[in-house]
TORTI-26043 format. One record per residue: residue number from 1; x negated, y, z negated of N, C-alpha, C, O in turn. Coordinates in pm, 1 decimal, decimal comma, always signed. Atoms other than C-alpha are relative to their C-alpha. Layout:
N
pos/nxx/nyy/nzz/caxx/cayy/cazz/cxx/cyy/czz/oxx/oyy/ozz
NUM/X/Y/Z/X/Y/Z/X/Y/Z/X/Y/Z
...
END
This chain:
91
pos/nxx/nyy/nzz/caxx/cayy/cazz/cxx/cyy/czz/oxx/oyy/ozz
1/-98,5/-85,6/-14,1/+4,5/-16,1/+7,9/-91,6/+146,6/-18,0/-146,1/+171,1/-125,6
2/+30,8/-109,5/-12,8/-127,1/+326,3/+111,2/+55,0/+123,8/-89,8/+150,3/+92,7/-161,3
3/-24,5/-123,8/+57,6/-81,9/+681,2/-43,2/+150,1/+20,1/+46,9/+235,4/+14,9/-41,7
4/-112,8/-23,1/-34,7/+224,0/+748,3/+176,7/+109,8/-76,6/-5,9/+225,6/-35,4/+1,5
5/-81,3/+100,9/+18,0/+360,3/+396,8/+131,8/+56,5/+12,9/-151,2/+173,2/-16,5/-176,9
6/-14,4/-21,9/+133,9/+342,1/+476,6/-249,5/+86,4/+118,7/-23,7/+162,4/+113,4/-120,5
7/-76,8/-141,2/+9,3/+504,6/+827,1/-219,0/+172,2/-50,0/+41,0/+275,4/-19,3/-18,8
8/-141,1/+51,5/-55,8/+804,8/+660,2/-29,1/+72,2/-79,4/-98,1/+193,2/-64,8/-115,4
9/-50,7/+99,0/+78,2/+850,5/+390,5/-276,3/+49,2/+78,0/-150,5/+157,4/+68,0/-208,3
10/-43,9/-71,3/+95,6/+849,5/+601,6/-551,9/+129,3/+96,3/-4,9/+197,8/+121,6/-104,0
11/-89,4/-94,1/-38,5/+1082,3/+833,2/-403,7/+133,3/-51,4/+24,5/+235,7/+16,9/+23,5
12/-129,6/+83,5/-36,3/+1338,1/+581,3/-322,1/+38,5/-49,2/-174,1/+148,0/-48,1/-230,3
13/-55,8/+70,4/+146,8/+1315,5/+426,2/-689,2/+47,5/+123,0/-74,0/+159,8/+110,1/-122,6
14/-39,3/-109,8/+63,6/+1336,7/+787,1/-848,7/+100,0/+99,7/+32,9/+156,3/+174,3/-47,1
15/-95,7/-106,6/-52,7/+1553,8/+985,7/-601,6/-58,5/+127,1/-0,4/+10,0/+224,2/+31,4
16/+84,3/-138,4/-4,4/+1294,6/+1263,6/-628,8/-52,5/+6,9/+171,6/-77,3/-83,2/+251,7
17/+53,3/-6,6/-167,1/+1185,9/+1414,5/-279,2/-142,8/-24,4/-22,7/-220,4/-9,1/-117,0
18/+179,5/+44,2/-33,8/+855,7/+1293,4/-123,3/-77,5/+128,0/-23,6/-193,2/+111,5/-62,3
19/+100,9/-99,3/+17,7/+716,3/+1636,2/-149,8/-19,4/+13,9/-139,0/-136,4/+39,3/-167,7
20/+31,7/-2,1/+141,1/+756,5/+1642,2/-542,0/-61,1/-105,1/-38,5/-146,1/-85,2/-125,3
21/+85,0/+87,8/+47,3/+629,8/+1302,7/-579,6/-144,6/+21,7/+74,0/-233,8/-34,9/+10,7
22/+122,5/-1,4/-43,6/+326,3/+1378,4/-369,9/-86,7/+103,7/-75,3/-209,3/+93,3/-77,7
23/+62,3/-101,3/+71,1/+242,6/+1681,3/-576,4/-25,3/-52,5/-136,4/-121,3/-10,7/-201,1
24/+15,4/+92,6/+128,2/+282,2/+1447,9/-887,3/-133,4/-82,9/+0,5/-223,2/-72,5/-83,1
25/+88,0/+101,0/-43,0/+63,2/+1184,2/-740,9/-164,2/+68,1/+8,1/-263,5/+19,8/-46,5
26/+118,4/-79,5/-33,3/-214,6/+1441,5/-625,5/-52,3/+70,9/-131,5/-172,7/+68,1/-157,1
27/+39,8/-34,6/+155,0/-214,3/+1612,0/-997,4/-38,3/-115,9/-73,0/-123,7/-103,1/-160,7
28/+40,0/+108,5/+92,2/-240,8/+1273,7/-1138,7/-132,0/-39,0/+4,4/-195,5/-58,9/-99,2
29/+112,3/+29,1/-46,4/-548,4/+1188,7/-941,0/-115,5/+97,7/-18,9/-229,6/+55,2/-37,2
30/+78,3/-96,5/+29,4/-711,8/+1524,9/-984,8/-22,9/+20,6/-171,5/-129,2/+63,7/-216,0
31/+0,4/+6,7/+155,8/-650,7/+1511,5/-1375,6/-97,1/-115,0/-40,8/-189,3/-97,7/-120,5
32/+119,6/+121,4/+8,5/-840,9/+1162,4/-1367,3/-99,3/+21,6/+21,9/-181,9/-11,6/-63,1
33/+133,5/-54,2/-54,3/-1120,5/+1304,0/-1168,5/-48,2/+109,0/-103,0/-155,4/+101,5/-163,0
34/+87,2/-72,3/+98,0/-1173,0/+1578,0/-1382,0/-45,1/-23,0/-128,1/-142,4/+32,9/-178,7
35/-4,1/+51,9/+139,6/-1122,8/+1396,9/-1717,3/-144,3/-83,8/+12,1/-238,6/-54,5/-61,4
36/+115,4/+68,9/-6,4/-1391,7/+1134,2/-1596,5/-137,8/+70,4/+31,6/-251,9/+37,2/-0,8
37/+146,1/-77,4/-30,9/-1629,4/+1390,0/-1460,2/-55,4/+62,0/-140,8/-174,6/+76,2/-168,1
38/+70,3/-69,0/+127,3/-1666,2/+1548,4/-1795,7/-22,6/-101,9/-107,2/-38,4/-60,2/-221,9
39/+30,7/+109,3/+73,5/-1723,2/+1204,3/-1952,2/+126,5/-62,0/-69,0/+112,6/-163,3/-137,6
40/-77,4/+44,2/+95,2/-1395,2/+1156,8/-2099,9/+91,5/-129,6/+48,2/+58,4/-173,5/+158,3
41/-64,8/+119,3/-12,2/-1142,6/+848,3/-2096,7/+131,8/+30,1/+35,4/+183,3/+132,3/-10,2
42/-169,9/-23,0/-32,6/-769,1/+815,9/-1942,3/+54,1/-133,4/-30,1/+27,8/-234,8/+34,6
43/-58,2/+130,1/+18,4/-569,4/+559,9/-2106,5/+153,1/+24,1/+23,0/+212,6/+120,2/-25,7
44/-141,6/+3,7/-25,0/-211,0/+475,9/-1973,2/+47,0/-132,8/-59,1/+23,5/-241,2/-5,8
45/-48,7/+94,3/+68,5/-41,9/+266,0/-2223,5/+89,9/-78,4/+74,9/+194,1/-41,5/+129,0
46/-65,1/+114,3/-68,5/+38,5/-91,0/-2083,7/-44,0/+3,5/+139,9/-31,9/-97,2/+209,6
47/+49,6/+13,6/-161,6/-108,6/+14,9/-1733,1/-152,2/-44,5/-23,3/-188,8/-159,3/+2,3
48/+126,5/+29,1/-1,9/-468,6/+33,8/-1801,9/-99,6/+135,0/-63,0/-49,5/+229,5/-124,0
49/+87,9/-90,5/+29,8/-782,1/+248,0/-1870,3/-124,2/+31,1/+74,0/-207,8/-56,7/+95,0
50/+87,5/-51,4/-82,7/-1009,4/+457,2/-1671,7/-123,7/+81,1/-84,3/-103,9/+165,6/-171,5
51/+100,2/-66,1/+76,7/-1364,2/+557,8/-1785,1/-126,1/-22,4/+100,6/-122,7/-82,5/+208,0
52/+109,6/-18,2/-84,4/-1714,8/+618,2/-1662,6/-108,0/-81,5/-76,1/-116,8/-86,5/-198,8
53/+89,2/+108,8/+22,9/-1997,3/+361,4/-1668,6/-118,6/+41,6/+60,1/-120,9/+47,2/+183,1
54/+132,2/-40,0/-45,3/-2360,1/+477,3/-1636,0/-88,1/-111,7/+41,4/-138,8/-187,9/-40,9
55/+122,8/+86,0/-52,2/-2589,8/+269,5/-1408,7/-144,8/+46,1/-18,6/-186,9/+150,6/+31,0
56/+126,1/-74,1/+20,2/-2934,8/+305,9/-1521,8/-89,3/-4,5/+130,4/-55,4/-83,0/+219,0
57/+58,6/+9,7/-136,4/-3202,2/+376,1/-1236,4/-91,3/-118,3/-32,8/-125,2/-158,5/-144,0
58/+55,2/+121,8/-15,2/-3386,2/+81,7/-1114,3/-86,7/-11,9/+120,6/-87,7/+81,9/+200,3
59/+89,9/+24,5/-146,9/-3633,9/-58,0/-826,0/+92,4/-113,6/+69,5/+119,6/-225,0/+24,5
60/-70,1/+75,2/-109,0/-3434,5/-193,7/-537,1/-104,3/-32,3/+100,1/-216,2/+19,1/+100,5
61/+71,7/+39,4/-102,1/-3554,3/-380,9/-223,2/+86,1/+36,0/+125,8/+207,1/+13,7/+130,1
62/-72,9/-8,4/-116,8/-3470,9/-275,5/+127,9/+3,4/-126,8/+76,7/-99,2/-174,3/+125,5
63/-22,8/+142,1/-100,3/-3341,0/-593,7/+315,0/-77,6/+12,1/+126,4/-127,1/-91,1/+171,7
64/+23,5/-8,3/-150,2/-3455,5/-485,5/+640,6/-155,7/-2,9/+3,4/-221,9/-73,9/+79,1
65/+148,9/+22,5/-57,5/-3823,9/-397,8/+581,3/-73,1/-51,4/-147,5/-194,2/-40,4/-166,6
66/+88,2/+39,4/+91,0/-3877,3/-553,9/+229,2/-49,6/+90,6/-94,7/-93,7/+51,7/-202,9
67/+63,9/-75,4/+90,7/-3986,3/-249,5/+82,0/+70,3/+52,0/-120,4/+191,3/+72,8/-112,3
68/-62,8/-23,1/+131,8/-3915,6/-151,8/-278,7/+0,8/+130,8/-5,4/-92,4/+201,0/+33,8
69/-49,4/-124,4/-17,7/-3729,9/+156,8/-329,3/+41,8/+46,9/-159,0/+63,4/-39,8/-243,7
70/-35,3/-48,9/+134,0/-3645,0/+377,5/-649,8/+138,7/+16,0/+34,8/+163,1/+77,3/+138,7
71/-113,5/-26,9/-6,5/-3284,7/+369,4/-687,5/+44,3/+108,2/-114,8/-6,9/+91,8/-225,5
72/-29,9/-110,9/+127,9/-3130,7/+684,1/-915,0/+102,6/-72,3/-74,3/+168,3/-168,3/-34,0
73/-116,8/+50,7/+88,3/-2903,6/+638,3/-1229,3/+113,9/+68,0/+92,5/+98,4/+166,7/+164,4
74/-111,2/-66,4/-23,4/-2558,3/+695,6/-1132,1/+133,0/-43,1/-82,3/+139,8/-146,3/-149,0
75/-110,2/+32,5/+83,0/-2210,6/+714,4/-1282,6/+110,9/-71,3/+105,5/+139,3/-40,0/+221,1
76/-79,6/+85,8/-78,7/-1974,0/+459,8/-1175,9/+159,3/+6,9/-84,8/+172,4/+15,8/-206,9
77/-155,1/-24,6/+44,7/-1575,0/+486,1/-1228,6/+26,3/-139,7/-56,9/-41,3/-224,2/+1,8
78/-51,5/+101,1/+2,9/-1419,0/+195,5/-1385,6/+134,2/-33,2/-74,4/+156,0/+32,2/-176,4
79/-142,4/+50,6/+28,8/-1071,2/+39,5/-1459,1/-4,5/-126,8/-72,9/-69,9/-224,5/-36,3
80/-52,4/+127,8/+95,7/-948,8/-208,7/-1735,1/+141,5/+12,4/+28,2/+202,3/+115,9/+0,9
81/-157,0/+0,7/+11,0/-586,4/-313,7/-1656,1/+55,9/-27,2/-151,1/-13,1/-99,3/-223,2
82/-71,7/+21,1/+98,4/-344,6/-311,1/-1953,6/+35,5/-116,4/-11,6/+17,8/-195,0/+81,5
83/-51,2/+112,7/-4,2/-182,7/-589,7/-2111,1/+101,7/-10,6/+76,6/+107,3/-100,1/+160,9
84/-132,6/+39,7/-72,2/+167,1/-533,5/-1982,3/-15,3/-5,1/+180,3/+68,0/-40,9/+263,6
85/+56,0/-24,8/-149,3/-12,0/-474,6/-1638,8/-34,1/-164,2/+85,7/-1,5/-213,4/+193,7
86/+64,9/+127,1/-19,4/-197,1/-811,5/-1657,2/+135,6/-107,9/+4,1/+141,7/-196,8/+89,0
87/-100,7/+93,5/+5,7/+129,4/-995,4/-1745,9/+100,3/+14,7/+103,2/+175,5/-80,3/+125,0
88/-77,9/-1,5/-100,9/+318,0/-874,0/-1476,7/-43,7/-35,8/+155,7/+34,6/-33,2/+250,7
89/+68,1/+21,8/-102,2/+74,8/-963,3/-1211,8/-36,7/-150,0/-15,8/-30,9/-219,6/+85,6
90/+18,7/+152,8/+38,0/-9,4/-1309,7/-1356,9/+72,7/-98,1/+77,9/+194,0/-76,9/+78,7
91/-83,7/+80,5/-86,2/+108,4/-1589,9/-1126,9/+21,3/-142,3/-88,6/+89,3/-234,1/-42,5
END
Protein backbone atom coordinates (compact mmCIF):
# COMPACT_ATOMS: atom_id res chain seq x y z
CA UNK A 1 0.00 0.00 0.00
CA UNK A 2 1.44 3.35 -0.98
CA UNK A 3 0.65 6.79 0.48
CA UNK A 4 -2.24 7.59 -1.87
CA UNK A 5 -3.82 4.18 -1.22
CA UNK A 6 -3.44 4.76 2.51
CA UNK A 7 -5.13 8.16 2.20
CA UNK A 8 -7.96 6.57 0.22
CA UNK A 9 -8.47 3.79 2.79
CA UNK A 10 -8.45 6.18 5.76
CA UNK A 11 -10.79 8.57 3.94
CA UNK A 12 -13.28 5.76 3.30
CA UNK A 13 -13.10 4.46 6.87
CA UNK A 14 -13.39 7.84 8.61
CA UNK A 15 -15.48 9.78 6.05
CA UNK A 16 -12.93 12.63 6.26
CA UNK A 17 -12.02 14.12 2.91
CA UNK A 18 -8.77 13.04 1.25
CA UNK A 19 -7.19 16.49 1.54
CA UNK A 20 -7.56 16.51 5.35
CA UNK A 21 -6.32 12.92 5.66
CA UNK A 22 -3.26 13.80 3.56
CA UNK A 23 -2.50 16.78 5.85
CA UNK A 24 -2.71 14.56 8.93
CA UNK A 25 -0.44 11.86 7.46
CA UNK A 26 2.08 14.46 6.28
CA UNK A 27 2.07 16.14 9.69
CA UNK A 28 2.46 12.81 11.48
CA UNK A 29 5.51 11.86 9.43
CA UNK A 30 7.07 15.32 9.90
CA UNK A 31 6.58 15.19 13.68
CA UNK A 32 8.11 11.70 13.86
CA UNK A 33 11.06 12.80 11.72
CA UNK A 34 11.68 15.93 13.85
CA UNK A 35 11.46 13.97 17.10
CA UNK A 36 13.88 11.31 15.89
CA UNK A 37 16.27 13.93 14.54
CA UNK A 38 16.39 15.49 18.03
CA UNK A 39 17.19 12.08 19.50
CA UNK A 40 13.73 11.47 20.92
CA UNK A 41 11.48 8.43 20.81
CA UNK A 42 7.91 8.18 19.48
CA UNK A 43 5.62 5.57 21.04
CA UNK A 44 2.12 4.86 19.77
CA UNK A 45 0.50 2.55 22.32
CA UNK A 46 -0.52 -0.75 20.77
CA UNK A 47 1.08 0.14 17.43
CA UNK A 48 4.78 0.46 18.14
CA UNK A 49 7.78 2.66 18.86
CA UNK A 50 10.24 4.58 16.70
CA UNK A 51 13.73 5.50 17.90
CA UNK A 52 17.22 6.21 16.60
CA UNK A 53 20.03 3.68 16.87
CA UNK A 54 23.65 4.72 16.41
CA UNK A 55 25.79 2.52 14.17
CA UNK A 56 29.47 3.15 15.03
CA UNK A 57 32.18 3.90 12.49
CA UNK A 58 33.82 0.79 11.08
CA UNK A 59 36.12 -0.49 8.36
CA UNK A 60 34.43 -2.13 5.39
CA UNK A 61 35.60 -3.76 2.19
CA UNK A 62 34.69 -2.62 -1.32
CA UNK A 63 33.51 -5.89 -2.93
CA UNK A 64 34.57 -4.81 -6.42
CA UNK A 65 38.17 -3.84 -5.57
CA UNK A 66 38.65 -5.63 -2.22
CA UNK A 67 39.99 -2.30 -0.93
CA UNK A 68 39.42 -1.47 2.75
CA UNK A 69 37.36 1.67 3.29
CA UNK A 70 36.37 3.64 6.39
CA UNK A 71 32.60 3.81 6.91
CA UNK A 72 31.43 6.72 9.10
CA UNK A 73 29.13 6.40 12.11
CA UNK A 74 25.46 6.84 11.17
CA UNK A 75 22.09 7.18 12.86
CA UNK A 76 19.55 4.53 11.83
CA UNK A 77 15.79 4.84 12.44
CA UNK A 78 14.33 1.76 14.13
CA UNK A 79 10.77 0.51 14.68
CA UNK A 80 9.51 -2.08 17.14
CA UNK A 81 5.90 -3.20 16.70
CA UNK A 82 3.61 -3.06 19.73
CA UNK A 83 1.81 -6.00 21.29
CA UNK A 84 -1.54 -5.24 19.62
CA UNK A 85 0.00 -4.92 16.14
CA UNK A 86 1.91 -8.19 16.58
CA UNK A 87 -1.29 -9.99 17.63
CA UNK A 88 -3.24 -8.59 14.66
CA UNK A 89 -0.77 -9.72 12.01
CA UNK A 90 0.13 -13.07 13.54
CA UNK A 91 -0.99 -15.96 11.36
